[in-house]
N, C-alpha and C positions, 0 to 999 in steps of 0.2 A: 444367537442375535449380534447383529452388527454393533459394536461399540460407538458411541457418539464422539464425534470430533472434539478435541479439547477446547476448539473455539467455541463450539455450540453449548458446551457444557458451561463455558464461562459467560456467555449471553443469557443463557437459560437460568442461571443462578442469579441473575440481576445484578451482576458487578458494575454495570455501566447503566444508569438510570436516565441521565439526562443526555440530550445531544450536546456534544461539544461545537464551539464556534470553528468555521474554516481556519486553517492555518494561514497566516499572511503569505507565505510562499505560494500557496496554492491560489490564493486571490490574484496575486500578482502574475503568475503563469497563465491563469484564465485570461486575463486582459491580453497577455502577448498571444495567446491562441485565438483571440477574437480579432484582433489585428492581422493575424496569420490567415483569418477566414477559414480556420478549421471547423470541422462539421461533427465528426464522430469521435467520441471520446470513451474510453474506457477507464472507469474508476476500479481499479484492480485491489480487491479487500476492501470494499465498501463501507462494511460494518455498518453502523446506524446512518450512514448517509450523508453527513455533514457536507461532503464535497460534491455528492451526487447532486443534493438540493442546489448548491451553489451553481454548478455548472448548467444543470438543466433550465434553472432560473435564468441564466444568461443565454439561453436559446440552443445549446449545443445539443446533440442526439446522444444521450448518455446511455452507456451500458454499465449498470452498477453489479459486479461480480462480488460473491462472497460464499464462503463456505458453511456459514450459520444461517439456517433458516430463521431462527429467532431474531438475528439482526435484520435480515431483509423483511421480516414481518414488521418490524418497527419502520423501517425505510418506507414499506409500501403504505403505511398510515400517513407517513410525512409527505409522501407524493400525491396521494389523494387530497390531504388536507390543503394542500397548496395548488392543486388543480394542474399538476405537472403531467403532460401527457407524451413527453419526450424523454422519458426516463424507462428503461427495460432493466427488470431486475432478474438476475441470472444466480442460480444456486450451483455452484461448482468450485473445485480447487483451482489453484493456479498454475500446477505444473502441466496440465494437458488442457489448453484453452478451447473451448468449442464453437471457434470463430475461423472464418476462412482467412487466408493468408492478405496480409495488406490492406484488412479492411478499416482499421482506425487512422485516424489522421493524429491522435495523440493518447497517450496514456498517463494516468495519474496514479501514484501509489505511495500512499504514506503510511510508515510505521507497520509494513505488512512483509515486504522481501526479506527481512531478516529472520523471518520465524520459520526456521527449517534447518537441516543439515546443510553443509556447502553445495552438496550435490542437487539438493532441492532448489535452493537460490538460483543456481546455473541453469537448472530446467526450467524453472519460471521464467528467468531473463530470455532464455532462448526462445520461449513461446511468446513473450512480449515481443521481441525483434519479428518473429514471424507474422504476427497479426498487425503490426505497424507498417503503413505505407512507406515508400521511400520518401525521405525528406520528412517524415512524421517526427513529432517531438515527444518528449518524455520528461516527467519529474518524478523522482524517487527520493524518499526519504527512508534511511536505514539507521539503526541504532550504532553508535561510535563505541570504541572499545575505551574511551574516555569516561563512559558513564560509570556511574559509582556501582552498578549493579553486576559490571563485568567480573566473572567468577563465582557469581550466586548460583546455589543450586547444585544439581548433579550435571558433571563434565561429560558430554557426549562424545566430543571430538575437540580439536584444536579450535579455540575461539567459540565453541558452541556448548550452550548449558541448557538443561530444562529447570525452570523454576519450580521450588518444592513449596513455597510459601506465597503469600499476598495475592493482589487480585489478578496476576498472570500466572497463578499456579498450575504446573502442568503444562506449560506451553514454551516451547523452544524458542531459543534467541541465539543467534550468530551475531558476534560483535565484530564490526568491521573497522579497519584503518583506511584512511583515503587510498593508499596505495593499492590495497587489497579490492576494494570498490572499483578502482578504475580497471584492474585486471579483469573483474568479473563482467565489467561494461565494454569489453573488448570488442564486441560487435556494433557498437554504436559510437559516434562521435561525441565526446564529452564536450560540451559548450560551457559548462560552468560547474564548479564543486566548491561547497563550503562547509566548514563544520561550525555547529552551534553549541555551545556549552553554556548551560544555565544553573545558577544554585551555587552555594559554596562547598568548600570541602566536606565530604562525607556524604552529601546527598546530592551530588553533582549529575545532572541529566544532560546528555550529551548525544547529537544526532548529526549525519552527514547528509546534505542535500545535493543531488547530482540533477543537471539538467543535460538532455542529451538529444541528438537528432540521429535518425537512421539513414546512412549513407546511401 
């Protein structure tokens, strides 16, 4: 019998019960997409769907992809509740996207791409490049090596650990520096990059936001 994906286990266990608010960075990015007259947007690793609901509510044709059927089930309920007929939900992993090349005007992915070994992240970004049209835009948020959880759990390779406790137990995290993230994004033109560090010493949360265009 095939073992459930760690993210499916996490969602099924009820670790996340309520839908979080959209990230301010995604709200601002969505406004830029609207001004650019983008139409098709991929929400890569949609989870419970906070950004799918935002984007679909703004009129974009949204494809919400996630590896957890439980997460997508919750999102399906939100989509139905809000009467959104412009959101398509797809159960799939991110390293081999089931879409034709150049299909999307934009890709949004928050708190997702760092969940894997370095080779997995590179494969996922290669697929993102493939399915994004020329001139298309992307917003990616990944975990920073300044985050207090850096080094937690079992080390799998350099900068990569699988957590052994907490709400993300069993889930792999690759921690980025800005320079490493730029190297991973070499197929894109990076239009902006910033690191956000929140909280005090000992419980510091840190993420890097990168906006890109496909040449």
